[in-house]
N, C-alpha and C positions, 0 to 999 in steps of 0.2 A: 469114346476116346476123344480127348481134347486135341486141339490143333497142334499144340506143342508136342504131345505124345506121338501124334501121327507123323510129324516131321522127323522126329527121331527114329520112329519105326521105319520110315522110308530109307533113311540113311543106313540103318542097320541091315536092311535087305540089300541095299546097294553095295555095302562093304563086303557082304558075304558073296554076292553074285557078280559084281563088277559092272553089271548093266541091269536095267529094269524097264519093263514096258508099262505103259499107263494102265492098260486093262488088267495086267497081272497084279499091279499094286492095288488097284481098286478092288479086285476080288479078294486079295489077301487082307486088306484093311476094312472091308465092308463099307466102302464109300463109293460115290459116283466117280466116273472117269473125269468129269469136269473139275471135281474137287482135287483129284490127284494132279491134274494139269496145273492148277493154280499153285499147289504145293511144290511141284517141280520148278515152276517159275520163281517162287520165293527162294528155294534152295540154290537155284542158278544165280540169282542176284547176290547171294552170299558166297558165291564161288565154291559151293560145296558139292556141286555136280555140274555136268555139262548136258544141255538138252540135245536130244536127237529127234529125228522124225519118229514120233510115236512113243518116245520114252526118254531115258536118261542113262548116262554112263558116269562112273565114279571119277573123281579127280583126287589129287593129293589131299585136298581139303576135306574130302569125305571121310578120311581116316583119322582126323584130329579129334581127340577127346579132351574134356567131356563135351559131348554134343549139345546137351541142354544148355550148358553155359554159353557155348559159342552162338547158338541160334537165338536164345532168349535174351540173355544178359547183354551180349555184345551188340545185338541188333538194337536194343534200347539205347545203349551207350552211343552208338553211331548216330542215332536220330538226335540225341541231345547235343552231340558234338556239332552236327549239321546246323542246328538252330543257333548255337553260339557263333559259329563261323559266319553264317548269313548275316548276323547282326553287325559284323565288321565291314560289310560291303556298303558302299554308297551308290546312289543312283548315278547312272551314266559311266560307272567305272568299267574297266576291262578286267575280267576275272579268268585266271588260268586254272584248269582242273585236269589232273591226270586220271587214269582209270582206277576203279576200285569201288567197293561198296560204300565206304564213307564219303568219298567225293560224289558218288551218285546221289546219296542222300542230301548233300549240300546243294546239288543242282536242283533237286525237287523242291527244297525249301525256298531257294531263290526264285524259282518259277512261280511259286504261289504267294510270295511275299507282297503285301500291299505297297511296300516301298518301291517296287518296280512295276506297278500297275501301268497299263498302257496310257500314254498321254494323248494329246490331240492329234488329229490327222496331220501328217507332215512333220511331226516331232521326231528327233533322232531316237534310236533304240534306247530304252531305259536301262539296258544292260548289255554288255558284249561278253560272251564266253568263248574262250579259246580252249579247245580240248583235243586230245588224241584218242578219246574214248568214244567208240561208235555208239554204245548204248546211251550215253549221255546226250550225244548229238541227236539221236533218234527221238528221245523223249522230249527234247526242248524245241525241236523243229516246228512243232505246232504252236509254240508260243511266239506269236508274230511280233511282240514287243521286245523280244530278246534276239539280238544278233548272234548267230552261231558261226564260229570260224573253226573248221575242222582241218587238222593236219592231213597230209597224205601219208603214205606208208603201207607196210604189210601188216595185216590184221593178225593178232594173236587170239585164237579162239578161247583160250582160258580166261583172258582178262578183258577182251573186246578192245584192247589198245592197239593203235597203229604205231609201228616202230620203223626204224631204218632211216636212210638218208633223205627220203622224200619228206618225212615228218620233220626232220631236223632243218631242212631247207625252208619250210614254211615258218618255223619258229624263229629262224634268223631274222625274219622281216617283220616281227610284231613287237609291240611294247605292252607289257602287262602291268596293271596297277597292283593287283594282289593275286598271289597264286596259293591255292590250297593243294598240298601234295600229300597223297596217301602213301603209306609205306607198308612193307611186309616185315620189317624188323627195325628196332630202334635200340641200339646199345648206348646207354648214357655216357659211356667213355669213348665211344667211337663216332656214332652218328646214325643217320637214317639209311636204310638199305632196301634193295629189291632183290627178288629171287633171280631174275634174268637180266643179263647185262644190256640187252637191247632196250628193255623197258627202262632200266636205270638211266641210260644215256639220254633218252627223250625226256624223262622226268627231270634230269639235271638241267636240261635246256629250258624247260618250262620255268624252273626256279631261277635260272640265270637271267631270263628275260623280264623278271618281275621286280618291281620296286620293293615289294614286301612279300616275304615267303613265310607261310604258316604250315607247319606239319600237322596233319590231322590223323589221329590214330587212337584206337581203343587201347586200354592198358595192357592187354595180353601181348601186344607187339613188343613191349619192353623186356619180355622174357626170352627173346631170341634175336639173332642177327642173321640177315640173309647174305647172299654172295656178293652182290654188286652195290657199290656206294652211290647214293643219291646226293646227300649233303653230309659233310663232316659236322661234328658237334659245334665247332666254331663258326659254321656257316648257318646255323639255325638261330633264328631270332625268337620265334614263338612256337609252342606246341599246345594244341588243344587236345585234351584227353579226358578220361573219366576218373572217378575217385579211386579206382583200383591201382593206380600208379603207386609204387612203393615209396616210403619215406626216403630210402637210400637213393633211389633214382632221382627223386625230386631234388634232394640235396646236391647231388653231383651236377645235375643240369643247371640248377639255379646258381651254383658256385661258378659255373662257366659262363654265366650271363644270359642263359636261356630263360625266357619267360614261360611259365607253366600256367595254363588256363584250364581249370577243371569245369567240365560241362555237367 
């Protein structure tokens, strides 16, 4: 069984049962427990399941089909988007990142980019990242050449984002050069949205504190709109997405003055 097939098989089991133990999945799929743990971690990064001690539980994302498209094609699109986004960042800039799989990929590309390689001892950080995402902060903390500023707030286990007044208080006191904002929905006629109003509020503030705001999203997000507004269409300057965006959506957005960059 290929890794792709195994990931989809895990999700099918999870959808049927609601929860799944590592040893149970390993036995069912005839692979090692270590392999299943790595697969669970991959699916958790895609927000298709939540990790638990010894296993995983289903999330709303676990039920979204087609699974193969979401895991394979969208994962590749997110990585391409991340590469294009990272190329827009200059050394010593302050970058804002909200939570999400696409912004997490951007953080990883930035961390590995030779543009931001460590300088001489005593030099200022080659990059400053402001984020409300615990997973992004955790991954980048070991990169000593990157300064990490993390908001306070209450953690949402589904997205690893910190929300609430403590997060907003920190963001009131920072200036961001460029913000990459991931979204859960993007209606070409309305704008960028999030599922939860508390996340949307913090994402709004990250964008408001930035000199330049770029929405980063795979093309599947153009097919839906979520509950809470992040940026109206008129507040969006640039969108980085993949080639799956429809001609209609492109026309509507470009007519409104939004720049579309295809990764």
